[in-house]
C-alpha positions in Angstrom: 196.5 -27.1 96.8 194.9 -26.6 93.5 191.5 -28.0 92.6 191.3 -29.3 89.0 188.7 -31.1 86.9 189.0 -33.6 84.1 186.3 -35.0 81.9 186.4 -38.8 81.9 184.3 -41.5 80.2 182.0 -43.6 82.3 179.2 -46.0 81.7 175.6 -45.1 82.7 172.5 -47.3 82.5 168.9 -46.7 81.7 165.8 -48.8 81.3 163.2 -48.7 78.5 159.6 -49.7 78.4 158.3 -50.1 74.9 160.0 -51.0 71.6 162.6 -48.4 70.5 162.6 -50.0 67.0 159.1 -48.6 66.5 158.6 -45.0 65.6 157.9 -43.1 68.8 155.1 -40.5 68.8 155.6 -39.9 72.5 158.6 -40.3 74.8 158.5 -40.2 78.6 161.7 -39.5 80.5 161.1 -40.5 84.1 163.7 -39.6 86.8 163.7 -41.4 90.1 164.1 -39.9 93.6 167.0 -40.0 96.0 168.2 -43.4 97.0 166.1 -45.2 94.3 167.2 -47.3 91.3 165.8 -46.9 87.8 164.9 -50.6 87.4 162.5 -50.5 90.2 161.2 -47.0 89.6 160.3 -47.7 85.9 158.0 -50.6 86.8 155.5 -48.1 88.2 155.0 -46.8 84.7 154.2 -50.2 83.0 150.5 -49.5 83.0 151.1 -46.5 80.8 152.5 -48.4 77.9 150.7 -47.8 74.6 151.5 -48.0 70.9 153.9 -45.2 69.9 154.9 -44.5 73.5 158.4 -45.1 74.9 159.2 -44.7 78.6 162.8 -44.4 79.6 164.2 -44.3 83.1 167.8 -43.1 83.3 169.6 -44.0 86.5 171.5 -41.3 88.4 175.2 -41.4 87.9 176.2 -41.8 91.6 175.4 -45.0 93.5 175.9 -45.7 97.2 174.9 -48.2 99.9 171.7 -47.3 101.6 172.7 -49.1 104.8 175.8 -50.1 106.7 175.0 -53.5 108.1 177.3 -55.5 110.3 179.5 -57.8 108.4 179.8 -55.7 105.2 177.8 -54.7 102.2 177.3 -58.0 100.5 173.6 -57.9 100.9 173.1 -54.1 101.5 170.6 -52.3 99.4 172.0 -49.8 96.8 170.5 -46.5 95.7 171.5 -43.7 93.5 171.6 -39.9 93.7 171.5 -37.2 91.0 173.9 -34.9 92.9 175.1 -33.7 96.2 176.2 -30.2 97.3 179.8 -31.2 96.6 181.1 -30.0 93.2 177.4 -29.5 92.4 177.8 -27.4 89.2 179.8 -30.1 87.5 177.4 -32.8 88.6 174.5 -30.7 87.2 176.3 -30.2 83.9 177.1 -33.9 83.7 173.5 -35.1 84.2 172.0 -32.6 81.8 174.4 -33.8 79.1 173.7 -37.4 80.1 169.9 -37.0 79.7 170.4 -35.3 76.4 172.4 -38.3 75.2 169.9 -40.8 76.5 167.1 -39.1 74.4 169.4 -39.0 71.4 169.9 -42.8 71.6 166.1 -43.3 71.4 164.9 -40.5 69.1 166.6 -40.1 65.7 167.3 -36.5 64.5 164.3 -36.8 62.2 162.0 -37.0 65.2 163.5 -34.2 67.1 160.6 -31.8 66.3 157.8 -34.4 65.9 157.9 -36.6 69.0 156.3 -35.3 72.1 158.5 -35.4 75.1 157.2 -35.6 78.7 159.8 -35.3 81.5 158.6 -36.5 84.9 160.8 -36.2 88.0 159.9 -37.7 91.4 161.3 -36.2 94.6 165.0 -35.4 93.9 164.3 -36.2 90.3 162.0 -33.2 90.1 164.9 -30.8 90.3 166.8 -32.9 87.8 163.9 -32.7 85.3 163.5 -29.0 85.8 167.1 -28.3 85.1 167.3 -30.6 82.1 164.1 -29.0 80.7 165.6 -25.5 81.0 169.2 -26.3 80.2 169.2 -29.3 77.9 169.3 -29.4 74.1 166.0 -31.2 73.6 162.6 -29.6 73.4 160.5 -30.8 76.4 156.8 -30.3 75.8 155.7 -31.1 79.4 157.6 -31.2 82.7 156.0 -32.9 85.6 157.5 -32.1 89.0 156.2 -34.7 91.5 156.8 -34.3 95.2 159.4 -31.5 95.0 160.0 -28.0 93.7 161.8 -26.1 91.0 165.5 -25.7 92.0 165.8 -22.4 93.9 169.0 -21.5 92.0 167.5 -22.2 88.5 167.4 -18.8 86.8 164.1 -18.9 85.1 164.3 -15.3 83.7 167.4 -16.0 81.6 165.8 -19.0 80.0 162.2 -17.6 79.9 161.7 -18.1 76.2 162.4 -21.9 76.4 160.5 -22.3 79.7 157.4 -20.7 78.3 157.2 -23.3 75.6 156.8 -26.0 78.3 153.6 -27.1 80.1 154.6 -27.3 83.8 152.7 -29.6 86.1 153.2 -29.9 89.9 151.9 -33.1 91.5 151.8 -33.5 95.3 150.1 -35.7 97.8 147.8 -34.1 100.3 149.7 -35.9 103.1 153.2 -35.5 101.7 155.5 -34.6 104.7 158.3 -33.5 102.5 156.5 -31.3 99.9 152.9 -30.6 101.0 150.5 -28.8 98.6 150.7 -25.5 100.5 154.3 -25.1 99.4 153.5 -25.3 95.7 152.1 -21.8 95.4 155.4 -20.1 95.5 156.8 -22.4 92.8 153.8 -21.6 90.5 154.4 -17.9 91.2 157.9 -18.2 89.9 156.6 -19.5 86.6 153.8 -17.0 86.4 156.3 -14.2 86.7 157.8 -15.1 83.4 154.5 -16.0 81.7 154.9 -19.8 81.8 151.8 -22.1 81.8 151.4 -24.4 84.7 148.8 -26.4 86.6 148.7 -28.2 90.0 147.4 -31.7 90.8 146.7 -33.0 94.3 145.9 -36.5 95.3 145.0 -38.4 98.4 148.4 -39.8 99.5 151.9 -39.0 100.6 155.3 -38.9 99.1 154.7 -41.5 96.4 153.6 -42.0 92.9 149.8 -42.5 92.3 148.7 -44.7 89.5 145.4 -42.9 88.9 147.2 -39.6 88.5 149.7 -41.2 86.2 147.0 -42.6 84.0 145.2 -39.2 83.8 148.5 -37.6 82.7 149.0 -40.3 80.1 145.5 -39.9 78.7 
């Protein structure tokens, strides 16, 4: 048996808050967590809308049923995932290219160096944002990893020059059972080792987005 790969065209979807026809000063790329859908995730960012700010929520490329009810999937909830352990390197490459193309749809080449890009990833989306920030073709000014860590296999040293140009922010709830604040120190140390700037934000809550923190980041 031989394992082979082929590149095939497929249709992805994303959701935008703001008016893409207006010149964007600031673009937020927000990546949802495991089992979520972009249409619901992006609604959490509506309070951040402001003139000159676009918010885009790409949806992960693989969808699945979240439950297996008796009688079939007609009314079952659907979620999406950025990747699994199966054929993971190709899935990573696919979503890095996908996020690059989404931004290219929204920002013309003339704004490549002028628009400020914030990438925010929640839960599983944090690893997605970290990889895209390090491996993608766009310059990300600020990467916000919310409720999860840097991917352990992401080689920071080999991409140190690009990573040092990014402001890294770790956000975690004090009661987050999946990614508590005491686990963030090791992640920060990885960035410190290559001279990258970072800061940490804690809030009263669990594995969730917090509107007050989002507003402070937008301000």
